[in-house]
Residue frames relative to the residue before (quaternion, step in Angstrom):
aa qw qx qy qz dx dy dz
M 1.0000 0.0000 0.0000 0.0000 0.00 0.00 0.00
N 0.5360 -0.6446 0.4473 0.3117 3.56 -1.12 0.58
N 0.3188 -0.7013 0.6068 0.1958 3.51 -1.13 0.77
P 0.4948 -0.6945 0.4229 0.3066 3.65 -0.63 1.02
Q 0.6281 0.5464 -0.3497 0.4297 3.61 1.08 -0.59
T 0.7561 0.3896 -0.2069 0.4834 3.61 1.10 -0.61
L 0.3990 0.7197 -0.4905 0.2868 3.61 1.20 0.03
R 0.1952 -0.7697 0.6012 0.0902 3.53 -0.91 0.96
K 0.1393 -0.7803 0.6070 0.0574 3.55 -0.71 1.11
C 0.1735 -0.7536 0.6250 0.1063 3.53 -1.11 0.74
T 0.2289 -0.7614 0.5921 0.1316 3.55 -1.07 0.76
T 0.1252 -0.7656 0.6304 0.0295 3.52 -0.93 1.05
E 0.0356 -0.8102 0.5851 -0.0027 3.60 -0.90 0.88
F 0.1944 0.7391 -0.6318 0.1295 3.54 -1.15 0.78
S 0.5258 -0.6235 0.4727 0.3337 3.58 -1.28 0.20
V 0.5221 -0.5985 0.5025 0.3416 3.54 -1.18 0.65
R 0.2863 -0.7623 0.5615 0.1469 3.55 -0.83 1.02
Y 0.6328 -0.5681 0.3786 0.3654 3.55 -1.12 0.71
A 0.6547 0.5411 -0.3103 0.4270 3.60 0.97 -0.85
E 0.6484 0.5270 -0.3145 0.4506 3.61 1.22 -0.36
T 0.6653 0.5247 -0.2887 0.4457 3.58 1.26 -0.17
D 0.4683 -0.6405 0.5290 0.3010 3.52 -1.35 0.29
A 0.7762 -0.3558 0.2424 0.4607 3.59 -1.27 -0.20
M 0.6840 0.4574 -0.2836 0.4924 3.61 1.23 -0.36
A 0.4894 -0.6843 0.3928 0.3714 3.59 1.37 0.20
I 0.4857 0.6193 -0.4432 0.4291 3.59 1.23 0.61
V 0.5450 -0.6193 0.4458 0.3475 3.58 -0.97 0.83
H 0.4385 -0.6843 0.5232 0.2565 3.56 -0.86 1.05
H 0.6009 -0.6288 0.3584 0.3393 3.58 -0.92 0.97
A 0.6389 0.5454 -0.3371 0.4252 3.64 1.00 -0.71
N 0.6151 0.5798 -0.3520 0.4020 3.60 1.10 -0.56
Y 0.5446 0.6058 -0.4175 0.4027 3.59 1.16 -0.31
L 0.5873 0.5472 -0.3725 0.4656 3.61 1.16 -0.47
V 0.6187 0.5136 -0.3302 0.4944 3.58 1.10 -0.69
Y 0.6311 0.5188 -0.3302 0.4727 3.59 1.03 -0.75
F 0.6070 0.5349 -0.3495 0.4725 3.60 1.04 -0.75
E 0.6570 0.5157 -0.3073 0.4559 3.57 0.92 -0.91
E 0.6441 0.5080 -0.3229 0.4721 3.59 0.98 -0.79
G 0.6399 0.5185 -0.3186 0.4693 3.59 1.01 -0.79
R 0.6559 0.5126 -0.2955 0.4687 3.57 0.98 -0.89
S 0.6578 0.5040 -0.3041 0.4699 3.59 0.94 -0.89
H 0.6504 0.5084 -0.3087 0.4725 3.58 0.99 -0.87
Y 0.5991 0.5657 -0.3501 0.4456 3.58 1.02 -0.82
M 0.7008 0.4679 -0.2750 0.4630 3.57 0.82 -1.01
R 0.6207 0.5209 -0.3466 0.4725 3.59 1.05 -0.68
Q 0.6451 0.5171 -0.3213 0.4617 3.59 1.02 -0.77
M 0.6066 0.5407 -0.3411 0.4726 3.57 1.19 -0.54
G 0.5514 -0.6244 0.3874 0.3950 3.55 1.23 -0.39
Y 0.7449 0.3247 -0.2075 0.5446 3.56 1.22 0.26
D 0.3316 -0.7637 0.5263 0.1726 3.54 -0.52 1.19
Y 0.5744 -0.6131 0.4228 0.3396 3.58 -1.01 0.83
A 0.5970 0.5778 -0.3634 0.4215 3.60 1.05 -0.70
L 0.6288 0.5303 -0.3364 0.4585 3.60 1.09 -0.62
F 0.5919 0.5438 -0.3649 0.4699 3.60 1.08 -0.66
E 0.6660 0.5028 -0.3059 0.4584 3.58 0.91 -0.93
K 0.6351 0.5244 -0.3310 0.4606 3.61 0.99 -0.77
E 0.6847 0.4613 -0.2770 0.4916 3.58 1.14 -0.61
G 0.6183 -0.6002 0.3221 0.3921 3.60 1.29 0.11
F 0.5939 0.5509 -0.3746 0.4510 3.60 1.23 0.33
Q 0.0619 -0.7834 0.6172 0.0392 3.55 -1.16 0.63
L 0.2113 -0.7591 0.6051 0.1140 3.54 -1.31 0.47
P 0.0413 -0.8270 0.5600 0.0286 3.63 0.40 1.11
V 0.4971 -0.6380 0.5080 0.2963 3.53 -1.18 0.70
T 0.1473 -0.8038 0.5724 0.0681 3.59 -0.88 0.96
E 0.8019 0.0274 0.0061 0.5968 3.58 1.20 -0.44
V 0.0713 -0.7808 0.6203 0.0217 3.56 -1.12 0.75
H 0.0326 -0.7521 0.6578 0.0233 3.55 -1.10 0.81
V 0.0021 -0.7925 0.6089 -0.0336 3.56 -0.89 0.97
R 0.0814 -0.7608 0.6421 0.0483 3.56 -1.05 0.83
Y 0.1876 -0.7897 0.5800 0.0692 3.53 -0.70 1.18
G 0.0203 -0.8128 0.5819 -0.0172 3.56 -0.67 1.11
G 0.7754 0.0206 0.0027 0.6311 3.53 1.35 -0.08
S 0.3120 -0.7528 0.5447 0.1978 3.56 -1.22 -0.16
L 0.3780 -0.6837 0.5812 0.2276 3.49 -1.36 0.39
C 0.2498 -0.7668 0.5759 0.1340 3.57 -1.21 0.53
Y 0.7039 -0.4578 0.3493 0.4158 3.50 -1.32 0.39
G 0.8000 0.2916 -0.2322 0.4702 3.55 -0.93 0.95
Q 0.5737 0.5811 -0.3947 0.4212 3.61 1.17 -0.37
R 0.4451 -0.6433 0.5452 0.3015 3.54 -1.26 0.42
V 0.2826 -0.7415 0.5922 0.1399 3.55 -0.97 0.96
K 0.0592 -0.7550 0.6516 0.0433 3.57 -1.04 0.83
I 0.0544 -0.7975 0.6008 -0.0054 3.57 -0.65 1.14
Q 0.1457 -0.7454 0.6430 0.0983 3.54 -0.89 0.95
T 0.0488 -0.8050 0.5902 -0.0350 3.55 -0.80 1.08
W 0.1096 0.7778 -0.6154 0.0654 3.56 -1.09 0.74
V 0.5290 -0.5940 0.4925 0.3531 3.55 -1.28 0.40
R 0.2723 -0.7779 0.5523 0.1252 3.53 -0.73 1.12
E 0.7936 -0.0034 0.0583 0.6057 3.56 1.01 -0.88
N 0.0369 -0.7886 0.6135 -0.0191 3.57 -0.87 0.99
L 0.0815 0.8015 -0.5804 0.1186 3.55 -0.15 1.34
S 0.7383 -0.4532 0.2607 0.4260 3.58 -1.24 0.25
R 0.8102 0.1930 -0.0958 0.5451 3.61 1.01 -0.74
R 0.7465 0.3490 -0.1797 0.5373 3.58 1.25 -0.28
L 0.0689 -0.7760 0.6270 -0.0017 3.53 -1.15 0.78
S 0.0494 -0.7943 0.6053 0.0131 3.59 -0.92 0.90
F 0.1890 -0.7597 0.6156 0.0906 3.52 -1.13 0.83
S 0.2078 -0.7349 0.6283 0.1482 3.56 -1.24 0.56
Y 0.1272 -0.7936 0.5945 0.0239 3.53 -1.18 0.70
E 0.0229 -0.7368 0.6741 0.0460 3.52 -1.28 0.59
I 0.1472 -0.7988 0.5815 0.0459 3.55 -0.84 1.03
F 0.0616 -0.7818 0.6198 -0.0278 3.51 -0.95 1.08
S 0.3667 -0.6366 0.5934 0.3288 3.53 -1.31 0.10
D 0.5937 -0.5830 0.4077 0.3760 3.56 -1.20 0.30
T 0.6880 0.4795 -0.2780 0.4686 3.60 1.26 -0.24
D 0.7601 0.2964 -0.1435 0.5601 3.59 1.26 -0.21
S 0.3344 -0.7607 0.5203 0.1969 3.59 -0.78 0.96
R 0.5146 0.6405 -0.4133 0.3926 3.58 1.31 -0.08
C 0.4528 -0.6661 0.5196 0.2853 3.57 -0.99 0.88
L 0.2644 -0.7969 0.5294 0.1215 3.58 -0.65 1.15
V 0.7876 0.0246 0.0248 0.6152 3.56 1.00 -0.84
S 0.0056 0.7820 -0.6232 0.0036 3.57 -1.01 0.81
G 0.1588 0.8075 -0.5593 0.0998 3.52 -1.18 0.38
T 0.2883 -0.7197 0.6010 0.1941 3.48 -1.42 -0.08
T 0.1164 -0.7316 0.6595 0.1279 3.51 -1.33 0.38
S 0.1927 -0.7528 0.6194 0.1123 3.55 -1.08 0.80
H 0.1014 -0.7935 0.6000 -0.0082 3.52 -1.08 0.87
I 0.1970 -0.7303 0.6290 0.1795 3.53 -1.31 0.30
W 0.4524 -0.6532 0.5315 0.2934 3.54 -1.18 0.62
T 0.0472 0.7761 -0.6277 0.0372 3.57 -0.94 0.92
N 0.4633 -0.6042 0.5409 0.3572 3.51 -1.34 0.18
S 0.7252 -0.4458 0.2869 0.4393 3.60 -1.24 0.02
D 0.6363 0.5010 -0.3323 0.4834 3.61 1.27 -0.21
G 0.5631 -0.6291 0.3712 0.3865 3.59 1.28 -0.02
K 0.4743 0.6601 -0.4485 0.3718 3.60 1.25 0.18
V 0.4659 -0.6750 0.4978 0.2820 3.58 -0.90 0.97
I 0.0252 -0.7984 0.5998 -0.0467 3.55 -0.91 1.04
R 0.5897 -0.5146 0.4601 0.4192 3.54 -1.33 0.00
Q 0.6211 -0.5373 0.4008 0.4062 3.58 -1.15 0.54
P 0.5450 -0.6325 0.4364 0.3353 3.57 -1.01 0.75
Q 0.6105 -0.5553 0.4238 0.3732 3.54 -1.17 0.64
R 0.6105 0.5694 -0.3425 0.4311 3.58 1.03 -0.83
W 0.6429 0.5078 -0.3244 0.4729 3.62 0.98 -0.82
Q 0.6373 0.5343 -0.3338 0.4438 3.60 0.89 -0.88
E 0.6763 0.4928 -0.2899 0.4645 3.56 0.93 -0.91
L 0.6655 0.4973 -0.3029 0.4670 3.58 0.91 -0.91
Y 0.6535 0.5215 -0.3097 0.4527 3.56 0.93 -0.94
A 0.6577 0.5067 -0.3099 0.4633 3.58 0.93 -0.89
D 0.6659 0.4945 -0.3027 0.4695 3.59 0.97 -0.85
F 0.7172 0.4714 -0.2523 0.4470 3.58 0.92 -0.94
C 0.8033 0.2854 -0.1272 0.5070 3.59 0.90 -0.93
G 0.5226 -0.6868 0.3951 0.3147 3.59 1.20 -0.06
E 0.7943 0.1144 -0.0899 0.5899 3.59 1.24 0.19
I 0.3158 -0.7024 0.5935 0.2338 3.55 -1.33 0.18
């Protein structure tokens, strides 16, 4: 389990693209899941290992559960700030937490979690790869 003192948060930033908005120039609610994915991918890159490399090695992390809380919204042209961290790191399951802010407001606009299971390329549930354990320990200071 994660120790709160050693949790490593990563911040991802980018601008809201026009294609992500509705007719009122507000980010469509489904796009926040894409933002979560971008935060998760950036987190893994910051650890020193791109998720695409895990897949090339035969590992996958399918999403098994999503929770989203909407407390506000972003608009076209605003800067998105996503804070991402590992919420739970177990032998077969991994969960990430997210908080989304705009660059003009310190209030959390959207928060949520995604849960994943480790599988091989055939979809069989497996234990987390040794490589993940090593990266996680190096990045967060513990397993």
